[in-house]
C-alpha positions as CSV (number, residue, x, y, z in Angstrom):
1,X,1.6,10.0,-22.1
2,X,-0.1,6.9,-23.4
3,X,-3.9,6.9,-22.8
4,X,-4.1,4.0,-21.3
5,X,-8.1,1.7,-21.6
6,X,-8.1,0.3,-18.1
7,X,-6.6,1.3,-14.4
8,X,-6.2,-1.6,-12.4
9,X,-5.6,-1.2,-8.3
10,X,-4.5,-4.4,-7.7
11,X,-5.7,-6.0,-4.6
12,X,-3.1,-7.0,-1.6
13,X,-1.1,-6.0,1.3
14,X,1.4,-4.3,-0.9
15,X,-0.6,-2.2,-2.4
16,X,-2.2,-0.8,0.7
17,X,-0.1,2.1,1.0
18,X,-1.7,3.5,-2.7
19,X,-5.2,2.2,-2.0
20,X,-5.1,4.5,1.5
21,X,-3.3,7.6,-0.9
22,X,-6.2,7.2,-2.9
23,X,-9.1,7.0,-0.7
24,X,-7.6,10.6,0.9
25,X,-7.5,12.0,-2.4
26,X,-10.8,10.8,-2.8
27,X,-12.1,12.6,0.0
28,X,-10.3,15.6,-0.9
29,X,-11.8,15.2,-4.3
30,X,-15.4,15.2,-2.6
31,X,-14.5,18.6,-0.6
32,X,-13.6,20.1,-3.7
33,X,-16.6,19.1,-5.6
34,X,-19.2,20.2,-2.9
35,X,-17.5,23.7,-2.3
36,X,-18.2,24.6,-5.8
37,X,-21.9,23.7,-6.1
38,X,-23.7,22.1,-8.8
39,X,-22.7,24.6,-11.6
40,X,-19.5,26.7,-12.5
41,X,-19.9,29.5,-11.8
42,X,-18.0,32.2,-9.7
43,X,-15.2,32.6,-12.3
44,X,-14.1,28.3,-12.4
45,X,-13.5,27.6,-15.4
46,X,-16.4,25.1,-16.5
47,X,-13.2,22.5,-17.2
48,X,-11.8,22.2,-13.8
49,X,-15.1,22.1,-12.2
50,X,-16.1,19.1,-15.1
51,X,-12.6,18.0,-14.5
52,X,-12.8,17.5,-10.4
53,X,-16.2,15.1,-11.0
54,X,-14.6,13.0,-13.5
55,X,-12.1,12.2,-11.2
56,X,-14.4,11.5,-8.2
57,X,-16.3,9.8,-10.5
58,X,-13.5,7.7,-12.1
59,X,-11.1,7.1,-8.2
60,X,-14.6,6.3,-6.9
61,X,-15.2,3.1,-9.3
62,X,-11.8,2.2,-9.2
63,X,-11.6,2.0,-5.1
64,X,-14.9,0.0,-5.5
65,X,-14.4,-2.1,-8.2
66,X,-10.5,-2.2,-8.8
67,X,-10.7,-1.1,-11.8
68,X,-12.5,1.2,-14.6
69,X,-12.8,0.8,-18.3
70,X,-12.3,4.2,-20.1
71,X,-14.7,3.5,-22.6
72,X,-17.2,1.7,-20.6
73,X,-17.3,4.6,-18.0
74,X,-17.0,7.2,-21.0
75,X,-20.3,6.2,-22.2
76,X,-22.0,5.9,-18.9
77,X,-21.5,9.1,-18.3
78,X,-22.7,10.5,-22.2
79,X,-26.0,8.2,-21.8
80,X,-26.9,10.5,-17.9
81,X,-28.0,13.9,-18.4
82,X,-26.3,14.8,-15.5
83,X,-23.1,13.6,-16.3
84,X,-22.6,14.2,-20.1
85,X,-21.0,17.6,-19.7
86,X,-18.0,15.8,-18.3
87,X,-17.1,14.1,-21.9
88,X,-18.4,16.5,-24.2
89,X,-16.8,19.9,-22.9
90,X,-13.9,20.6,-24.5
91,X,-11.4,23.6,-23.5
92,X,-9.1,24.6,-26.5
93,X,-6.2,24.6,-23.8
94,X,-6.8,21.8,-21.8
95,X,-8.6,19.7,-23.5
96,X,-11.3,17.1,-22.6
97,X,-12.2,17.1,-18.5
98,X,-12.9,13.1,-19.2
99,X,-9.8,12.0,-20.6
100,X,-7.5,14.4,-19.2
101,X,-9.1,13.2,-15.3
102,X,-8.7,9.3,-16.9
103,X,-5.0,10.1,-17.2
104,X,-4.3,11.3,-13.6
105,X,-5.7,8.6,-12.1
106,X,-3.6,5.9,-13.8
107,X,-0.6,8.0,-13.6
108,X,-1.7,8.7,-9.4
109,X,-2.0,4.2,-9.3
110,X,1.2,3.7,-11.5
111,X,3.2,5.9,-10.4
112,X,2.1,8.1,-7.3
113,X,1.5,11.1,-9.8
114,X,5.0,11.4,-11.2
115,X,4.3,12.3,-14.6
116,X,1.3,15.1,-13.3
117,X,1.9,18.4,-13.6
118,X,0.2,21.1,-11.9
119,X,-2.3,20.2,-8.5
120,X,-1.5,19.1,-5.3
121,X,-0.9,15.5,-6.1
122,X,-1.3,12.6,-3.9
123,X,-0.7,12.6,0.0
124,X,2.2,11.2,1.4
125,X,2.2,7.7,2.1
126,X,1.3,6.6,5.6
């Protein structure tokens, strides 16, 4: 998969089903992040802890602004002490949580998650 620089969620009635799916997914990420607490613990791999936070931030930004710039958000997270582990952490098998999360959210927007392996995916359109 290419690593896109931007994610766009085009406005308009034709994109409302995808928007609703993404809003439902955002709520799922919020619950997951709230359940995990403030730091990786209890045997949870830190990659997944930071990856969930990255997905939450990316999806909030996308739904609020209609677009996300990978470089701009990466820089913003790097400069914030509370969020810089999202962009600094790296796992030998999974890679970087931020870049993985960005690619997943991009694929959710573009294909509904057709290229995403594992995870719970997007909820059915309503």
